[in-house]
Backbone as a printed PyTorch tensor [residue, N CA C, xyz], in Angstrom:
tensor([[[ 129.6890,  -14.6760,  -97.8270],
         [ 129.5590,  -16.5420,  -97.7350],
         [ 129.2650,  -16.8990,  -98.6470]],

        [[ 129.9520,  -18.0910,  -98.9030],
         [ 129.6650,  -19.0470, -100.1050],
         [ 128.6060,  -19.7760,  -99.8400]],

        [[ 128.2380,  -20.5600, -100.9820],
         [ 127.6980,  -21.4350, -100.7090],
         [ 127.6880,  -22.5530,  -99.6110]],

        [[ 128.9970,  -22.9680,  -99.7920],
         [ 129.3480,  -24.1950,  -99.0150],
         [ 129.2590,  -23.8660,  -97.6400]],

        [[ 129.6090,  -22.6730,  -97.2560],
         [ 129.4730,  -22.1720,  -95.8450],
         [ 128.1600,  -22.1070,  -95.4600]],

        [[ 127.0780,  -21.8610,  -96.4330],
         [ 125.8620,  -21.9040,  -95.7350],
         [ 125.4500,  -23.3050,  -95.3460]],

        [[ 125.7490,  -24.3010,  -96.3680],
         [ 125.2260,  -25.6040,  -96.2330],
         [ 125.8240,  -26.0040,  -95.0770]],

        [[ 127.1640,  -25.4510,  -94.4520],
         [ 127.9610,  -26.0500,  -93.4110],
         [ 127.3190,  -25.4670,  -92.0340]],

        [[ 126.8350,  -23.7200,  -92.4600],
         [ 125.9300,  -23.7760,  -91.0680],
         [ 124.8390,  -24.6080,  -90.7730]],

        [[ 124.2760,  -25.2710,  -91.6440],
         [ 122.9270,  -26.0270,  -91.6430],
         [ 123.2070,  -27.1980,  -91.0630]],

        [[ 124.4080,  -27.8590,  -90.6690],
         [ 124.8150,  -29.1020,  -89.9950],
         [ 124.7610,  -28.6730,  -88.7700]],

        [[ 123.2710,  -29.0510,  -87.9980],
         [ 122.9720,  -28.7330,  -86.7590],
         [ 122.7100,  -30.1320,  -86.1470]],

        [[ 123.8900,  -29.9740,  -85.1330],
         [ 123.5570,  -31.4200,  -84.4090],
         [ 122.3370,  -31.4980,  -83.1960]],

        [[ 121.6510,  -32.8350,  -83.4830],
         [ 120.3760,  -33.1810,  -82.5530],
         [ 121.1060,  -33.6100,  -81.4180]],

        [[ 121.9950,  -34.3600,  -81.6190],
         [ 122.6720,  -34.7050,  -80.2890],
         [ 124.1550,  -35.1550,  -80.6330]],

        [[ 125.0080,  -34.8670,  -79.5520],
         [ 126.3350,  -35.2260,  -79.9810],
         [ 126.7670,  -35.9940,  -81.1210]],

        [[ 127.1600,  -35.5880,  -82.2850],
         [ 127.6490,  -36.3240,  -83.3810],
         [ 126.3800,  -36.8760,  -84.3360]],

        [[ 125.2480,  -36.5070,  -83.9210],
         [ 124.2220,  -36.7880,  -84.7520],
         [ 123.7400,  -35.5140,  -85.6520]],

        [[ 123.6470,  -35.1680,  -86.7330],
         [ 123.3910,  -34.1310,  -87.1760],
         [ 121.8850,  -34.5350,  -87.9660]],

        [[ 121.0830,  -32.8970,  -88.2190],
         [ 119.8360,  -33.2600,  -88.6640],
         [ 120.1120,  -33.5370,  -90.3270]],

        [[ 119.5570,  -34.2890,  -90.8400],
         [ 119.7750,  -34.4050,  -92.4470],
         [ 119.3570,  -33.2390,  -92.9900]],

        [[ 120.0650,  -32.8070,  -93.9420],
         [ 119.9980,  -31.5480,  -94.7740],
         [ 119.7950,  -31.9380,  -96.1010]],

        [[ 119.2230,  -31.1800,  -96.7860],
         [ 119.2190,  -31.4030,  -98.4230],
         [ 118.9580,  -30.1930,  -99.2100]],

        [[ 119.3880,  -29.7570, -100.3520],
         [ 118.8060,  -28.8660, -101.0760],
         [ 117.7190,  -29.2940, -101.7580]],

        [[ 116.7270,  -28.1160, -101.5490],
         [ 115.3350,  -28.1560, -102.0180],
         [ 114.5880,  -29.5880, -101.6450]],

        [[ 115.0060,  -30.9650, -101.7790],
         [ 114.0410,  -31.8970, -101.5480],
         [ 115.0680,  -33.0550, -101.6180]],

        [[ 114.9020,  -33.8350, -100.8480],
         [ 115.2680,  -35.2550, -100.7800],
         [ 114.8950,  -35.9830, -102.1600]],

        [[ 115.8170,  -36.9980, -102.3400],
         [ 115.3850,  -37.5560, -103.7980],
         [ 114.1320,  -38.3800, -103.4030]],

        [[ 113.4250,  -38.1690, -104.5840],
         [ 112.0550,  -39.2250, -104.3440],
         [ 112.1420,  -40.5690, -104.9540]],

        [[ 111.6600,  -41.6240, -104.2930],
         [ 111.8250,  -43.0230, -105.1570],
         [ 113.1340,  -43.7170, -105.2850]],

        [[ 113.9690,  -43.2150, -104.8880],
         [ 115.3280,  -43.9730, -104.7850],
         [ 115.6840,  -44.6530, -103.7890]],

        [[ 115.2580,  -46.0970, -103.8760],
         [ 115.9690,  -46.8390, -102.8010],
         [ 116.8430,  -47.0110, -102.0780]],

        [[ 118.1130,  -46.6830, -102.9570],
         [ 119.5000,  -46.6290, -102.7490],
         [ 119.5490,  -45.5520, -101.6380]],

        [[ 118.4670,  -44.6050, -101.9260],
         [ 118.8910,  -43.0310, -101.1430],
         [ 117.3970,  -42.3650, -100.3130]],

        [[ 116.9400,  -43.2350,  -99.5060],
         [ 115.3080,  -42.7690,  -99.0560],
         [ 115.5060,  -41.4930,  -98.2490]],

        [[ 114.3870,  -40.8240,  -98.7160],
         [ 114.4900,  -39.4010,  -97.3990],
         [ 114.3800,  -40.1380,  -95.9530]],

        [[ 115.2310,  -39.2790,  -95.3430],
         [ 115.0500,  -39.5970,  -93.9420],
         [ 113.9120,  -39.3980,  -92.9740]],

        [[ 113.8920,  -39.7560,  -91.8410],
         [ 112.6720,  -39.5440,  -91.2640],
         [ 112.6590,  -38.4840,  -90.4430]],

        [[ 111.6060,  -37.7130,  -90.3840],
         [ 111.6550,  -36.3060,  -89.4030],
         [ 112.5630,  -36.6960,  -88.2110]],

        [[ 113.2790,  -35.4020,  -87.5050],
         [ 113.4190,  -34.2260,  -88.0620],
         [ 114.4950,  -33.8300,  -89.2940]],

        [[ 114.1410,  -33.0350,  -90.2990],
         [ 115.2810,  -32.8070,  -91.2870],
         [ 114.9520,  -31.5740,  -91.9410]],

        [[ 116.0350,  -31.0910,  -92.6850],
         [ 115.7820,  -29.7290,  -93.1600],
         [ 116.2150,  -29.7770,  -94.5630]],

        [[ 115.2280,  -28.9420,  -95.3270],
         [ 115.4740,  -28.5810,  -96.7410],
         [ 115.8160,  -27.1830,  -96.8780]],

        [[ 116.6920,  -26.5760,  -97.7600],
         [ 116.9040,  -25.3730,  -98.0160],
         [ 116.8580,  -25.2100,  -99.1670]],

        [[ 116.7670,  -23.9100,  -99.7530],
         [ 117.1090,  -23.3820, -101.0430],
         [ 117.0380,  -21.9770, -101.2280]],

        [[ 117.3820,  -21.3450, -102.2630],
         [ 117.3860,  -20.0050, -102.9230],
         [ 116.4110,  -19.8510, -103.4400]],

        [[ 115.1580,  -18.9580, -103.5940],
         [ 114.0640,  -19.1640, -104.4880],
         [ 114.1140,  -17.9390, -105.5780]],

        [[ 115.2400,  -16.9880, -105.2360],
         [ 115.1610,  -16.1970, -106.3290],
         [ 116.3570,  -15.2650, -106.0780]],

        [[ 116.8670,  -14.0920, -106.4110],
         [ 117.7940,  -13.4130, -106.2400],
         [ 117.5600,  -11.9270, -106.1940]],

        [[ 118.3070,  -11.3220, -105.4310],
         [ 118.2810,   -9.4570, -104.8710],
         [ 119.1940,   -9.1320, -105.2690]],

        [[ 119.9220,   -9.3350, -106.1960],
         [ 121.3970,   -8.7010, -106.4610],
         [ 121.4910,   -7.1920, -106.4210]],

        [[ 122.6520,   -6.5040, -106.2770],
         [ 122.8510,   -5.3950, -106.2830],
         [ 123.3470,   -4.7720, -107.6080]],

        [[ 123.2590,   -4.1890, -108.3320],
         [ 123.6500,   -4.1250, -109.5620],
         [ 124.4660,   -2.5770, -109.7600]],

        [[ 125.4370,   -2.7010, -110.4630],
         [ 126.4090,   -1.2680, -110.5410],
         [ 127.0280,   -1.6230, -111.6800]],

        [[ 127.3630,   -0.4680, -112.4810],
         [ 128.3430,   -0.4950, -113.8600],
         [ 127.9260,   -1.4680, -114.7630]],

        [[ 126.6270,   -1.5980, -115.0990],
         [ 126.3380,   -2.8210, -115.6940],
         [ 126.7040,   -4.4960, -115.7220]],

        [[ 126.7100,   -4.5120, -114.1670],
         [ 127.1840,   -5.7920, -113.5470],
         [ 126.6120,   -5.9980, -112.4590]],

        [[ 126.2470,   -7.4170, -112.1980],
         [ 125.8800,   -7.5850, -110.8200],
         [ 127.0860,   -7.6420, -109.9160]],

        [[ 126.9750,   -6.4790, -109.0940],
         [ 127.8900,   -6.1540, -108.2250],
         [ 128.2150,   -6.8770, -107.2450]],

        [[ 127.2420,   -7.0680, -106.6460],
         [ 127.2580,   -8.2520, -105.6360],
         [ 125.9520,   -9.0080, -105.5650]],

        [[ 126.0380,  -10.2180, -105.1380],
         [ 125.1130,  -11.5280, -105.2200],
         [ 124.6340,  -11.5860, -103.8110]],

        [[ 123.1570,  -11.1000, -103.9830],
         [ 122.5860,  -11.3860, -102.7660],
         [ 121.2220,  -12.4100, -103.0670]],

        [[ 121.3180,  -13.1810, -102.0720],
         [ 120.2970,  -14.3670, -102.4750],
         [ 119.5510,  -14.6990, -101.0720]],

        [[ 118.2330,  -14.3170, -101.5080],
         [ 117.0020,  -15.0880, -100.3830],
         [ 117.3860,  -16.3790, -100.0690]],

        [[ 117.3590,  -16.6650,  -98.9070],
         [ 117.5320,  -18.0890,  -98.7250],
         [ 116.3460,  -18.3450,  -97.8400]],

        [[ 115.5890,  -19.8300,  -97.8800],
         [ 114.4810,  -20.2920,  -97.1720],
         [ 115.1730,  -21.8300,  -96.6900]],

        [[ 115.0600,  -21.6750,  -95.4060],
         [ 115.2220,  -22.9300,  -94.7400],
         [ 114.0470,  -23.4710,  -93.8750]],

        [[ 113.8940,  -24.8290,  -94.0530],
         [ 112.6350,  -25.4100,  -93.8480],
         [ 112.9250,  -26.4190,  -92.7170]],

        [[ 112.6700,  -26.2410,  -91.6060],
         [ 112.5260,  -27.7050,  -90.8020],
         [ 111.4000,  -28.2810,  -90.5080]],

        [[ 111.4020,  -29.7320,  -90.8300],
         [ 110.0580,  -30.5340,  -90.6990],
         [ 110.6000,  -31.4190,  -89.5110]],

        [[ 109.1350,  -31.5790,  -88.6570],
         [ 109.1170,  -32.3080,  -87.5170],
         [ 108.0230,  -33.0350,  -87.2300]],

        [[ 107.7430,  -34.2440,  -86.6340],
         [ 106.4340,  -34.8640,  -86.7280],
         [ 105.5860,  -34.3730,  -85.7450]],

        [[ 106.3330,  -33.7840,  -84.5380],
         [ 105.7380,  -32.9810,  -83.5930],
         [ 106.3040,  -31.6720,  -83.3000]],

        [[ 105.7490,  -30.7750,  -82.3400],
         [ 106.1400,  -29.6240,  -82.5010],
         [ 107.3440,  -29.7790,  -81.1620]],

        [[ 108.5990,  -29.1200,  -81.7850],
         [ 109.7220,  -29.1390,  -80.9890],
         [ 110.3560,  -28.0420,  -80.7630]],

        [[ 110.1420,  -27.3500,  -79.5290],
         [ 110.4500,  -26.0540,  -79.5570],
         [ 111.7410,  -26.2430,  -79.3280]],

        [[ 112.4970,  -27.0620,  -78.4220],
         [ 113.8140,  -27.4270,  -77.9790],
         [ 114.8550,  -27.6520,  -79.5430]],

        [[ 114.1750,  -28.0870,  -80.4790],
         [ 114.6270,  -28.2950,  -81.8040],
         [ 114.7220,  -26.8580,  -82.6250]],

        [[ 113.6750,  -26.3880,  -82.4020],
         [ 113.3900,  -24.7410,  -83.2610],
         [ 114.6790,  -23.8680,  -82.5980]],

        [[ 114.8700,  -23.9640,  -81.2020],
         [ 115.6710,  -23.4720,  -80.4470],
         [ 117.0150,  -23.4460,  -80.9150]],

        [[ 117.4440,  -24.6250,  -81.0880],
         [ 118.7970,  -25.2030,  -81.6160],
         [ 119.0900,  -24.4550,  -82.9660]],

        [[ 118.1870,  -24.5410,  -83.6960],
         [ 118.0900,  -24.6440,  -85.1000],
         [ 118.5660,  -22.7000,  -85.3220]],

        [[ 117.6700,  -21.9570,  -84.6070],
         [ 117.6540,  -20.5740,  -84.4410],
         [ 118.8990,  -20.3180,  -83.7630]],

        [[ 119.5280,  -20.7580,  -82.6440],
         [ 120.6670,  -20.4040,  -82.3150],
         [ 121.8410,  -20.9880,  -83.0700]],

        [[ 121.7540,  -21.7670,  -84.0690],
         [ 122.7130,  -22.3190,  -85.0650],
         [ 122.6700,  -21.0960,  -85.9970]],

        [[ 121.5960,  -20.5850,  -86.4800],
         [ 121.5840,  -19.5000,  -87.2380],
         [ 122.1220,  -18.4760,  -87.1830]],

        [[ 121.9140,  -18.0500,  -85.9820],
         [ 121.9470,  -16.7560,  -85.2170],
         [ 123.9580,  -16.7260,  -85.0230]],

        [[ 124.3130,  -17.7280,  -84.5490],
         [ 125.7400,  -17.8910,  -84.2230],
         [ 126.7280,  -17.8450,  -85.5590]],

        [[ 125.8210,  -17.8970,  -86.8380],
         [ 126.5140,  -17.7920,  -88.4590],
         [ 126.1340,  -16.3260,  -88.7790]],

        [[ 125.5900,  -15.5800,  -87.9000],
         [ 125.6200,  -14.1510,  -88.2570],
         [ 124.2630,  -14.0530,  -89.4090]],

        [[ 123.2270,  -15.0700,  -89.4180],
         [ 121.9210,  -15.0480,  -90.1800],
         [ 120.9560,  -14.1400,  -89.1950]],

        [[ 120.2860,  -13.2300,  -90.0880],
         [ 119.1560,  -12.2370,  -89.5520],
         [ 118.0450,  -12.9280,  -90.4350]],

        [[ 116.9970,  -13.7360,  -89.6660],
         [ 116.1450,  -14.0660,  -90.0330],
         [ 114.1590,  -13.8150,  -89.6440]],

        [[ 113.3850,  -14.1840,  -90.4160],
         [ 112.3860,  -14.2420,  -89.8780],
         [ 111.8370,  -15.6440,  -89.8980]],

        [[ 110.8780,  -15.8200,  -88.9890],
         [ 110.4290,  -17.2060,  -88.8890],
         [ 108.7360,  -17.4060,  -89.0170]],

        [[ 108.6240,  -18.3760,  -89.5530],
         [ 106.9070,  -18.8300,  -89.6890],
         [ 106.3150,  -20.2450,  -89.6440]],

        [[ 105.6020,  -20.6750,  -89.2890],
         [ 105.4400,  -22.1400,  -89.1280],
         [ 103.8030,  -22.2920,  -89.9610]],

        [[ 103.6500,  -23.9190,  -90.1970],
         [ 102.6600,  -24.2230,  -90.4270],
         [ 102.8370,  -25.7600,  -90.3630]],

        [[ 101.1770,  -26.2230,  -90.3110],
         [ 101.2420,  -27.7440,  -89.9880],
         [ 100.7170,  -28.3450,  -91.3060]],

        [[ 101.5400,  -29.1620,  -91.8040],
         [ 101.1250,  -29.9520,  -93.1070],
         [ 100.2850,  -31.3070,  -92.9350]],

        [[  98.7880,  -31.0170,  -92.7900],
         [  97.9400,  -32.0080,  -92.6630],
         [  97.9730,  -33.2230,  -93.5460]],

        [[  98.5050,  -33.3540,  -94.9660],
         [  98.6020,  -34.2480,  -95.9170],
         [  99.6700,  -34.9740,  -95.6910]],

        [[ 100.8090,  -34.2540,  -94.7530],
         [ 101.9130,  -35.1390,  -94.7420],
         [ 102.3750,  -35.3520,  -92.9350]],

        [[ 101.3320,  -34.8520,  -92.3220],
         [ 101.5830,  -34.9390,  -90.9600],
         [ 102.7480,  -34.4250,  -90.1440]],

        [[ 103.3840,  -33.5240,  -90.8230],
         [ 104.3330,  -32.6430,  -90.2290],
         [ 104.0350,  -31.1390,  -89.7540]],

        [[ 104.9810,  -30.9440,  -88.9110],
         [ 105.1360,  -29.5180,  -89.1320],
         [ 106.3890,  -28.8420,  -89.6780]],

        [[ 106.2710,  -27.6040,  -90.2680],
         [ 107.1180,  -26.9460,  -90.9340],
         [ 107.4790,  -25.6250,  -90.4430]],

        [[ 108.5720,  -25.3600,  -90.0770],
         [ 108.9290,  -24.3810,  -89.4330],
         [ 110.2260,  -23.4770,  -90.2990]],

        [[ 109.5650,  -22.3940,  -90.9250],
         [ 110.3320,  -21.6470,  -92.1660],
         [ 111.0080,  -20.4020,  -91.8010]],

        [[ 112.4260,  -20.6730,  -92.0500],
         [ 113.2990,  -19.5250,  -91.5590],
         [ 113.5100,  -18.6380,  -92.8700]],

        [[ 113.6490,  -17.5150,  -93.1680],
         [ 113.9410,  -16.7630,  -94.2020],
         [ 114.6900,  -15.6850,  -93.8520]],

        [[ 115.8280,  -15.6610,  -94.6910],
         [ 116.8350,  -14.4160,  -94.6310],
         [ 117.6270,  -14.2230,  -96.0110]],

        [[ 118.4430,  -13.2790,  -95.7760],
         [ 119.0730,  -13.2030,  -97.2550],
         [ 120.6790,  -13.2510,  -96.7780]],

        [[ 121.2450,  -13.8120,  -97.8690],
         [ 122.9160,  -14.2180,  -97.5300],
         [ 123.7140,  -13.3020,  -98.9420]],

        [[ 124.7350,  -12.8090,  -98.3260],
         [ 125.5010,  -11.7700,  -99.3600],
         [ 126.7480,  -13.3360, -100.0550]],

        [[ 126.2780,  -13.5950, -101.0890],
         [ 127.3300,  -14.6170, -101.5880],
         [ 128.4310,  -14.2880, -102.4130]],

        [[ 129.6160,  -14.7820, -101.7650],
         [ 130.9190,  -14.3450, -102.2700],
         [ 131.5830,  -15.4930, -102.7560]],

        [[ 132.2230,  -15.5400, -104.0090],
         [ 133.1480,  -16.9640, -104.5460],
         [ 132.3170,  -17.9350, -104.8190]],

        [[ 131.3340,  -18.0230, -105.2910],
         [ 130.5090,  -19.2070, -105.3500],
         [ 129.7490,  -19.5760, -104.4180]]])
């Protein structure tokens, strides 16, 4: 899978034609021309690498992938839609959640590994 294919897989529609906003790591801060969207939104990132090494080279690029879904309220239907989208693209994931009281947001985190090919 390429980095672009991962991004494309995260284009999950809330309603027909309306996708959940997605950003790598975070939305820009304090940019009046590009404000962060209201929840729900998704942030994703590759926190490190778990590459397979062979013959003194990185034989296969394996990236842990973290996908965070932020919502104002606990939304089981939206979580199910995100999980169905991840599964439909072949992701095998673990899930956790927490409430961020300082932000008044629920964060559902999906963690998985992705084999990256061709950038």
